[in-house]
C-alpha positions as CSV (number, residue, x, y, z in Angstrom):
1,M,3.0,-61.1,-24.5
2,A,2.9,-58.3,-27.1
3,D,4.8,-60.5,-29.3
4,S,2.2,-63.1,-29.1
5,S,-0.9,-61.1,-30.1
6,K,0.9,-59.1,-32.6
7,S,1.5,-62.4,-34.3
8,G,-1.9,-63.4,-33.9
9,L,-3.3,-60.1,-35.8
10,S,-1.1,-60.4,-38.3
11,K,-2.7,-64.2,-38.8
12,L,-6.1,-62.5,-39.0
13,K,-4.9,-60.0,-41.2
14,G,-3.7,-62.4,-43.7
15,I,-7.5,-64.3,-44.1
16,S,-9.4,-62.4,-46.6
17,I,-13.3,-62.7,-47.2
18,K,-14.6,-61.7,-50.5
19,P,-17.7,-59.2,-49.8
20,S,-19.8,-61.3,-52.4
21,L,-19.6,-64.4,-49.9
22,A,-20.3,-62.6,-46.9
23,W,-24.1,-63.8,-47.1
24,C,-23.0,-67.5,-46.7
25,F,-22.3,-66.7,-43.0
26,V,-26.1,-65.7,-42.8
27,F,-28.0,-68.0,-45.1
28,F,-26.5,-71.5,-44.4
29,P,-26.6,-71.3,-40.1
30,A,-30.1,-70.1,-40.7
31,L,-31.1,-72.5,-43.2
32,W,-29.5,-75.6,-41.3
33,Y,-31.7,-74.1,-38.1
34,Y,-34.9,-74.0,-40.3
35,G,-33.9,-77.4,-41.7
36,L,-33.8,-78.9,-38.1
37,T,-37.1,-77.5,-36.7
38,R,-38.7,-78.5,-39.5
39,L,-37.6,-82.0,-39.5
40,H,-38.4,-81.8,-35.9
41,S,-41.6,-81.0,-36.5
42,L,-41.8,-84.6,-38.7
43,G,-41.1,-86.4,-35.9
44,L,-37.3,-87.4,-36.9
45,F,-35.2,-85.9,-33.9
46,S,-35.3,-86.6,-30.6
47,S,-38.0,-84.9,-28.8
48,S,-39.8,-87.9,-30.2
49,S,-38.3,-89.5,-28.0
50,F,-37.9,-87.2,-24.7
51,G,-38.6,-89.1,-21.7
52,T,-38.1,-92.7,-20.3
53,A,-39.4,-95.1,-23.2
54,M,-42.3,-97.6,-21.8
55,E,-42.9,-101.2,-22.8
56,T,-45.0,-100.8,-25.8
57,S,-46.1,-103.0,-28.7
58,L,-48.9,-103.4,-31.3
59,V,-50.7,-106.6,-31.2
60,G,-54.6,-107.6,-31.9
61,V,-54.0,-106.8,-35.6
62,F,-56.8,-108.9,-37.8
63,D,-56.0,-107.1,-41.1
64,C,-52.4,-105.7,-41.7
65,Q,-53.3,-104.0,-45.1
66,K,-56.2,-102.0,-43.3
67,L,-53.9,-100.8,-40.5
68,K,-51.5,-99.8,-42.9
69,D,-54.2,-98.1,-45.2
70,A,-55.2,-96.2,-42.3
71,S,-51.5,-94.9,-41.2
72,I,-52.2,-94.6,-37.5
73,V,-49.0,-95.3,-35.6
74,Y,-45.5,-96.3,-36.7
75,Y,-44.1,-99.5,-37.3
76,N,-42.1,-101.9,-39.5
77,H,-44.8,-103.1,-42.0
78,R,-42.4,-106.0,-42.8
79,N,-43.4,-107.8,-39.4
80,C,-46.9,-107.6,-40.8
81,E,-47.0,-111.8,-40.6
82,E,-45.2,-111.6,-37.6
83,L,-47.9,-109.3,-36.3
84,S,-50.6,-111.6,-37.4
85,N,-49.4,-114.3,-35.9
86,N,-47.7,-113.3,-32.3
87,P,-49.5,-112.9,-29.9
88,A,-47.1,-110.6,-28.2
89,G,-47.1,-108.4,-31.0
90,V,-44.3,-106.1,-32.4
91,P,-42.7,-103.2,-31.1
92,L,-43.5,-99.9,-32.3
93,K,-40.6,-97.6,-33.9
94,Y,-41.7,-94.8,-31.3
95,P,-42.9,-96.6,-28.3
96,L,-45.0,-94.5,-25.5
97,Y,-42.6,-92.2,-23.3
98,L,-42.9,-90.9,-19.6
99,V,-42.3,-87.2,-20.1
100,R,-43.4,-86.3,-16.6
101,D,-43.9,-87.8,-12.8
102,D,-44.9,-84.7,-10.5
103,F,-48.1,-84.3,-11.4
104,R,-51.2,-84.2,-8.6
105,N,-54.6,-85.7,-9.4
106,V,-55.0,-84.8,-13.3
107,V,-58.4,-84.6,-14.3
108,A,-58.4,-84.1,-17.7
109,T,-56.3,-82.3,-20.6
110,T,-56.8,-80.3,-23.8
111,W,-54.8,-78.6,-26.5
112,K,-54.7,-75.2,-27.2
113,H,-53.4,-73.9,-30.4
114,D,-51.5,-70.1,-30.4
115,E,-51.6,-68.3,-33.4
116,E,-49.0,-66.0,-32.7
117,L,-46.5,-69.0,-31.4
118,G,-47.5,-70.8,-34.8
119,R,-48.0,-73.9,-32.7
120,G,-50.1,-75.4,-29.8
121,F,-49.4,-76.8,-26.0
122,L,-50.8,-79.0,-24.1
123,L,-53.1,-78.1,-21.0
124,I,-53.4,-80.3,-17.7
125,S,-56.3,-79.6,-15.0
126,T,-55.6,-80.8,-11.6
127,S,-58.1,-81.1,-8.4
128,Y,-55.3,-81.4,-5.8
129,G,-55.8,-78.2,-3.3
130,S,-57.5,-75.2,-4.7
131,G,-56.4,-76.6,-7.9
132,K,-53.7,-75.8,-10.8
133,I,-53.7,-76.0,-14.6
134,W,-50.1,-77.0,-16.4
135,Q,-48.8,-76.2,-19.5
136,W,-46.5,-78.5,-21.6
137,E,-45.2,-77.8,-24.9
138,T,-42.9,-78.8,-27.1
139,G,-41.5,-75.8,-28.5
140,G,-40.5,-74.7,-31.9
141,G,-36.9,-76.5,-31.8
142,P,-35.9,-80.0,-31.2
143,I,-35.7,-80.0,-27.3
144,P,-39.2,-79.8,-25.7
145,I,-40.0,-76.4,-23.3
146,G,-41.8,-79.0,-20.8
147,K,-44.0,-78.1,-17.6
148,T,-44.6,-74.3,-16.9
149,L,-47.8,-73.2,-15.0
150,S,-50.5,-71.8,-16.4
151,M,-52.8,-70.8,-13.6
152,I,-53.2,-71.3,-10.0
153,R,-56.2,-71.2,-8.1
154,S,-57.8,-72.8,-11.1
155,G,-61.0,-74.5,-9.1
156,C,-61.7,-72.9,-5.8
157,R,-61.4,-69.1,-4.8
158,S,-64.2,-68.0,-2.8
159,N,-64.7,-70.1,-0.3
160,I,-68.6,-69.8,-0.6
161,V,-69.5,-73.0,-1.9
162,K,-66.6,-75.0,-0.6
163,N,-63.8,-74.4,1.9
164,C,-61.1,-74.0,-0.2
165,T,-58.5,-74.9,2.4
166,T,-60.2,-78.0,3.9
167,D,-62.5,-79.3,1.6
168,P,-61.1,-82.7,-0.6
169,A,-61.1,-82.3,-4.1
170,V,-61.9,-78.4,-4.7
171,G,-59.6,-78.3,-7.6
172,S,-60.6,-78.1,-11.2
173,G,-61.7,-80.3,-13.2
174,G,-63.0,-80.6,-17.1
175,I,-61.3,-78.1,-19.5
176,V,-61.9,-77.3,-23.1
177,V,-60.6,-74.4,-25.1
178,D,-63.4,-71.9,-26.8
179,T,-61.9,-71.4,-30.4
180,L,-65.3,-69.3,-31.5
181,H,-63.9,-66.6,-29.4
182,E,-61.0,-64.3,-30.9
183,P,-58.6,-65.0,-29.1
184,P,-59.5,-68.4,-27.9
185,R,-60.4,-68.4,-24.4
186,L,-60.5,-71.4,-21.9
187,I,-63.6,-73.1,-20.1
188,V,-63.0,-74.7,-16.4
189,A,-65.0,-76.4,-14.4
190,E,-64.3,-75.1,-10.9
191,W,-65.2,-77.9,-8.6
192,G,-65.2,-75.7,-5.7
193,E,-67.4,-73.1,-7.1
194,G,-69.6,-75.8,-8.5
195,R,-69.7,-74.1,-11.5
196,I,-68.4,-73.8,-15.1
197,V,-66.6,-70.8,-16.6
198,R,-65.2,-68.9,-19.4
199,L,-62.2,-67.2,-18.8
200,E,-62.2,-63.8,-20.3
201,E,-59.4,-61.1,-21.7
202,N,-59.6,-59.3,-19.1
203,G,-59.1,-61.8,-16.6
204,A,-62.8,-62.1,-15.6
205,R,-64.3,-65.3,-14.8
206,T,-68.1,-65.4,-16.6
207,P,-70.1,-68.2,-15.4
208,L,-71.6,-70.6,-18.1
209,I,-73.3,-72.9,-15.7
210,I,-74.1,-72.5,-11.8
211,Q,-77.2,-74.7,-11.1
212,I,-78.6,-77.5,-13.1
213,P,-82.2,-78.7,-12.5
214,V,-83.1,-81.9,-10.4
215,D,-86.0,-83.4,-10.0
216,Q,-87.4,-84.2,-6.5
217,P,-90.5,-85.2,-5.4
218,N,-92.9,-82.8,-3.6
219,V,-95.8,-84.2,-1.2
220,A,-98.9,-82.8,-1.8
221,V,-101.3,-83.1,1.0
222,S,-105.4,-83.6,0.4
223,A,-107.9,-84.3,3.5
224,E,-111.2,-85.5,3.8
225,V,-113.7,-85.9,6.5
226,V,-114.5,-89.6,7.8
227,E,-116.7,-90.7,10.2
228,S,-114.9,-92.2,13.6
229,D,-116.2,-95.3,15.2
230,E,-117.0,-93.0,17.8
231,N,-119.5,-91.1,15.5
232,E,-117.1,-88.3,15.6
233,E,-115.8,-86.4,12.6
234,S,-112.1,-87.4,12.1
235,T,-109.6,-85.8,9.1
236,H,-108.2,-88.6,6.7
237,T,-105.0,-87.5,5.4
238,E,-103.3,-89.0,2.0
239,M,-100.1,-88.1,0.5
240,E,-99.4,-87.7,-3.1
241,T,-96.1,-87.2,-4.5
242,E,-95.3,-85.2,-7.6
243,S,-92.2,-84.2,-9.4
244,S,-91.1,-80.4,-9.0
245,P,-88.0,-79.2,-10.3
246,S,-85.4,-78.0,-8.1
247,T,-81.9,-76.8,-8.6
248,R,-78.3,-78.0,-7.2
249,R,-74.9,-77.5,-8.4
250,L,-72.5,-79.2,-10.4
251,E,-70.5,-82.1,-8.4
252,R,-67.3,-83.1,-10.4
253,P,-67.8,-82.3,-13.9
254,Y,-64.7,-84.3,-15.5
255,K,-65.0,-83.9,-19.0
256,L,-66.5,-81.1,-21.5
257,L,-66.9,-80.6,-25.1
258,L,-67.8,-77.9,-27.2
259,T,-69.3,-77.7,-31.0
260,P,-68.8,-75.8,-33.6
261,F,-72.4,-74.8,-32.5
262,A,-71.2,-73.4,-29.6
263,D,-73.2,-76.6,-27.8
264,L,-71.2,-77.0,-24.3
265,L,-71.3,-80.2,-23.3
266,V,-70.3,-81.6,-19.5
267,L,-69.7,-85.4,-18.1
268,D,-70.5,-84.9,-14.6
269,N,-70.0,-87.4,-11.5
270,D,-72.9,-87.0,-8.7
271,S,-72.2,-89.6,-6.2
272,S,-74.9,-88.1,-3.9
273,N,-77.4,-89.9,-6.4
274,N,-77.5,-93.7,-7.0
275,S,-81.2,-94.2,-8.1
276,D,-80.4,-94.6,-12.0
277,G,-76.5,-94.0,-12.1
278,D,-73.7,-91.5,-11.1
279,D,-72.7,-90.1,-14.2
280,F,-74.7,-87.4,-16.5
281,L,-74.2,-85.7,-19.5
282,W,-75.5,-82.1,-19.5
283,H,-76.1,-79.8,-22.6
284,L,-76.0,-76.1,-22.9
285,P,-76.5,-74.9,-26.1
286,Q,-75.3,-71.8,-27.7
287,I,-73.0,-70.6,-25.0
288,H,-71.3,-67.8,-27.3
289,K,-74.6,-65.6,-26.5
290,I,-73.6,-65.4,-23.0
291,P,-71.6,-62.2,-23.1
292,G,-68.6,-62.0,-20.9
293,L,-68.2,-60.1,-17.6
294,E,-66.7,-56.6,-17.7
295,S,-64.0,-56.3,-14.9
296,L,-62.7,-58.2,-12.6
297,P,-64.8,-56.5,-9.6
298,A,-67.7,-57.9,-11.5
299,S,-66.0,-61.2,-11.8
300,R,-65.6,-61.4,-7.5
301,K,-69.1,-60.6,-7.4
302,A,-70.2,-63.3,-9.5
303,H,-68.9,-65.9,-7.1
304,A,-72.2,-65.4,-4.9
305,W,-74.6,-65.9,-7.9
306,D,-76.4,-68.9,-7.5
307,R,-78.1,-68.9,-11.1
308,L,-77.6,-67.3,-14.6
309,N,-81.0,-65.3,-15.4
310,Y,-81.9,-65.7,-19.4
311,N,-85.1,-63.9,-18.9
312,S,-83.9,-60.4,-18.3
313,S,-84.8,-58.4,-21.7
314,N,-81.3,-56.9,-21.8
315,H,-79.9,-61.0,-22.6
316,H,-77.5,-59.9,-25.3
317,K,-76.4,-56.7,-23.8
318,K,-75.6,-58.1,-20.1
319,G,-77.2,-61.3,-20.2
320,I,-76.8,-62.2,-16.6
321,T,-78.3,-61.1,-13.2
322,M,-77.5,-62.5,-9.7
323,G,-79.8,-64.7,-7.6
324,T,-80.4,-65.1,-4.3
325,V,-77.5,-65.7,-1.5
326,S,-77.2,-66.7,1.9
327,T,-74.7,-67.4,4.6
328,S,-72.8,-70.7,5.0
329,S,-71.5,-72.7,7.8
330,H,-67.9,-71.1,7.6
331,G,-68.9,-67.9,7.6
332,A,-69.0,-66.9,4.0
333,T,-72.1,-65.9,1.6
334,T,-73.3,-69.4,-0.3
335,T,-75.8,-70.0,-3.0
336,A,-79.5,-70.8,-1.2
337,P,-81.5,-74.1,-2.8
338,T,-83.9,-72.2,-5.2
339,S,-86.8,-73.4,-7.6
340,A,-85.8,-74.1,-11.0
341,P,-87.5,-71.3,-12.9
342,E,-88.6,-71.8,-16.5
343,D,-86.6,-70.2,-19.5
344,D,-83.8,-69.7,-17.3
345,G,-80.9,-71.1,-19.3
346,M,-80.0,-74.2,-17.4
347,P,-78.4,-77.1,-19.4
348,Q,-80.7,-80.4,-19.5
349,K,-79.7,-83.5,-19.1
350,I,-79.3,-85.7,-22.3
351,L,-77.8,-88.8,-21.0
352,Q,-77.4,-90.8,-17.7
353,S,-75.5,-94.0,-16.8
354,S,-73.6,-95.7,-14.0
355,Q,-70.3,-94.9,-15.9
356,L,-69.5,-92.4,-18.6
357,G,-66.4,-92.7,-19.9
358,G,-65.3,-89.8,-22.6
359,M,-67.1,-88.1,-25.5
360,A,-66.0,-86.7,-29.0
361,L,-67.3,-85.0,-31.7
362,V,-68.4,-87.5,-35.3
363,P,-66.2,-85.9,-37.6
364,K,-68.4,-84.0,-40.4
365,N,-71.4,-84.4,-38.3
366,W,-71.4,-82.0,-35.8
367,L,-74.7,-82.3,-34.3
368,Q,-73.4,-86.0,-33.2
369,I,-70.7,-86.9,-30.5
370,Y,-69.0,-90.0,-29.6
371,V,-70.0,-91.1,-26.2
372,T,-68.2,-94.0,-24.1
373,M,-70.6,-95.6,-21.6
374,K,-71.6,-99.0,-19.5
375,Q,-74.8,-99.9,-21.3
376,G,-75.7,-103.0,-18.8
377,D,-72.9,-105.4,-18.4
378,S,-71.2,-104.0,-21.9
379,V,-68.8,-101.0,-22.6
380,V,-70.1,-99.7,-25.8
381,V,-69.3,-96.5,-27.7
382,I,-72.7,-94.8,-29.1
383,T,-73.3,-92.1,-31.4
384,L,-75.6,-89.7,-29.7
385,A,-77.6,-86.7,-31.7
386,L,-77.8,-83.2,-30.2
387,D,-80.7,-81.9,-32.0
388,E,-83.3,-83.7,-33.1
389,E,-84.6,-80.7,-35.4
390,D,-83.7,-81.1,-38.9
391,G,-82.3,-77.7,-39.2
392,E,-83.0,-73.6,-37.9
393,D,-82.5,-70.7,-39.4
394,E,-79.0,-69.2,-38.7
395,N,-80.3,-65.7,-38.8
396,D,-83.1,-66.0,-36.1
397,D,-81.7,-64.1,-33.5
398,D,-85.0,-63.8,-31.4
399,D,-84.9,-64.5,-27.7
400,D,-87.8,-66.6,-27.4
401,V,-86.2,-69.2,-29.9
402,V,-83.1,-69.0,-27.7
403,A,-85.0,-69.5,-24.6
404,E,-87.7,-72.3,-26.5
405,Q,-84.3,-74.2,-27.3
406,Q,-82.7,-74.2,-24.1
407,T,-85.6,-75.3,-22.3
408,K,-86.9,-78.0,-24.7
409,A,-87.3,-81.1,-23.1
410,T,-83.9,-83.2,-23.3
411,S,-84.3,-86.7,-22.2
412,K,-82.7,-89.6,-22.8
413,S,-85.5,-91.0,-24.5
414,E,-85.6,-88.2,-26.7
415,R,-82.8,-88.6,-27.7
416,Q,-81.4,-90.6,-31.3
417,S,-78.6,-92.7,-30.3
418,S,-77.1,-96.2,-31.7
419,I,-74.7,-98.5,-30.7
420,Y,-71.5,-98.0,-32.7
421,L,-69.0,-100.3,-30.8
422,D,-69.0,-102.7,-28.5
423,Y,-65.5,-103.3,-27.0
424,S,-66.2,-105.4,-23.7
425,Q,-63.8,-107.7,-24.5
426,H,-61.0,-105.1,-24.5
427,A,-62.3,-103.2,-21.3
428,S,-63.7,-103.5,-18.3
429,K,-65.2,-99.7,-17.7
430,P,-65.6,-97.1,-20.5
431,G,-62.4,-94.2,-20.4
432,P,-61.5,-91.7,-22.3
433,I,-62.1,-91.5,-26.5
434,E,-60.0,-89.3,-29.1
435,V,-60.8,-89.2,-33.0
436,D,-57.9,-87.8,-35.4
437,E,-58.3,-85.7,-38.7
438,E,-58.8,-89.1,-40.7
439,G,-62.0,-90.3,-38.4
440,N,-60.0,-92.9,-36.9
441,L,-61.1,-93.3,-33.1
442,Y,-58.5,-94.2,-30.1
443,L,-60.2,-95.6,-27.0
444,V,-58.4,-96.1,-23.7
445,V,-58.6,-99.8,-22.5
446,D,-57.6,-101.9,-19.5
447,D,-54.5,-102.7,-21.0
448,G,-53.7,-100.2,-23.7
449,I,-54.9,-98.2,-26.5
450,L,-57.7,-99.6,-28.9
451,M,-57.5,-98.1,-32.5
452,V,-60.6,-97.9,-34.3
453,S,-61.6,-97.1,-38.1
454,P,-63.9,-94.7,-39.1
455,T,-66.3,-97.5,-39.7
456,G,-66.0,-99.3,-36.8
457,G,-63.7,-102.1,-37.2
458,I,-61.0,-102.5,-35.0
459,L,-57.7,-102.4,-36.4
460,G,-55.4,-103.3,-33.9
461,K,-54.6,-102.3,-30.1
462,I,-51.3,-101.0,-28.5
463,S,-50.5,-102.7,-25.3
464,I,-49.6,-100.7,-22.4
465,P,-49.6,-103.0,-19.6
466,D,-50.0,-102.0,-15.8
467,L,-51.1,-98.0,-16.7
468,S,-54.4,-96.6,-15.8
469,F,-55.3,-93.7,-18.0
470,V,-57.4,-90.6,-16.8
471,D,-57.7,-88.7,-20.1
472,M,-56.0,-88.7,-23.5
473,T,-55.6,-85.7,-25.8
474,L,-54.5,-85.7,-29.4
475,G,-52.2,-82.8,-30.0
476,E,-51.3,-81.0,-33.5
477,D,-47.7,-82.0,-33.0
478,R,-49.0,-85.6,-33.7
479,F,-48.7,-86.7,-30.3
480,L,-51.1,-88.7,-28.4
481,Y,-50.7,-87.3,-25.1
482,L,-52.0,-89.9,-22.2
483,T,-52.5,-89.0,-18.3
484,T,-52.6,-91.0,-14.8
485,E,-53.0,-88.9,-11.9
486,T,-49.7,-88.4,-11.5
487,K,-48.1,-88.8,-15.0
488,L,-48.1,-87.7,-18.3
489,Y,-47.3,-90.1,-21.2
490,R,-46.9,-89.4,-25.3
491,L,-47.0,-91.4,-28.3
492,R,-45.9,-90.3,-31.5
493,V,-48.9,-90.9,-34.3
494,Q,-49.1,-90.4,-37.7
495,N,-52.4,-87.9,-37.8
496,K,-52.9,-84.8,-36.0
497,N,-56.2,-84.2,-34.3
498,L,-59.6,-83.5,-35.5
499,S,-59.9,-79.9,-36.9
500,V,-63.2,-78.1,-35.8
501,P,-64.6,-75.5,-37.7
502,T,-65.1,-72.0,-36.1
503,D,-67.5,-70.1,-38.5
504,M,-70.7,-71.9,-37.9
505,V,-72.2,-69.7,-35.4
506,K,-72.9,-65.7,-35.5
507,Q,-71.0,-63.6,-33.0
508,K,-73.0,-61.5,-30.6
């Protein structure tokens, strides 16, 4: 044994490494790792095909040259003639992949960039139980990090508005990243609390929306003295109705959007209202002026608030005061119905339809958004103006101006809108919409993803049969993430997500 070890040592002693070449043992492995990770980021390694491949093909292309110029998806351009003439289409170079199939009640997704890591990741909001928000990320190497838990009890904590244990659908709904703050903060729709909050660095949840205005008829009683047949005086009562504002909580806000001007947009489904439609688009401007709660105890107390008070003279210092509370049927405190005071900073309804599917910012025109909706028997994409004013003084910080903007009537008829695209032949109902950095649109349709140019021309369709997607998010890693209620898919595309400016508002 001793002889063998001595012989091994003697062999090692025979190997001589020149000091001038020692750097090679550090440089070349580091160069190999760097090249591997950079090529991975371009989609040239196995992470592009992580998961189970699904049946995916490119169909409905009317002009292959336009599709090629748009550079949206990867496919063999030499099959252009075959693509135009073959109804079955041609397969994509990178098909759709199923990456996770163990979610429960997915509602919404969003992308968040981490400046420290130098990359981003997908956040997935679920409404099952009291709610969870999951994180899915590729990571910096060729092997994806995958699914991790980001937040528990994301939609219900207090048992004040709803019972977090027994009531159905009390988790979290729509989510969006507030990039106007540094570091960025997550905005979450809490179904179980009936509100929308911003998660602060200290862990507090600052309410942004608690109550929304609802027009309800009030009965005014007027009486006049009349003579009866017996010549006796009697009282004749007439009932008159007039519209009086009241408030309610949000029901199921399933999509959130934040503009570069700090305007928060909310798509909410109200199953209790069937008069003019069940889906509403709410608009709350300038949420960057709502200061964050200072501590976790203040955050816990905020669960009992019934409204936000923007009339306070210390709006920019404390900004929020507590409303009235009452006792609920299951022993906890809950909000009492109140009349909607003027200038209270509540969001305003700007659109209502039997079905609203999704919304996205219009590139380079940050005062407009795309909205997918049902309009009569048609399924359309409209462009909707968020502000009819020509402009405003960016240096005007008066509270009176803020109150005037937040209480300005914003009914559907007062908003400028136009039909951008009618895609009824591809979809029976409106669905999620996404926009890439080049202005191309992606629309979820009945049997796949419709690709639309910035001018509104249909470029083609990615055929994905037998799947019903609830949300869609384009990441900076050039993957289009699609979710059903239980599964996560992703598709390699050529463009990144839309870059939104963060310097168009002045922080308080």
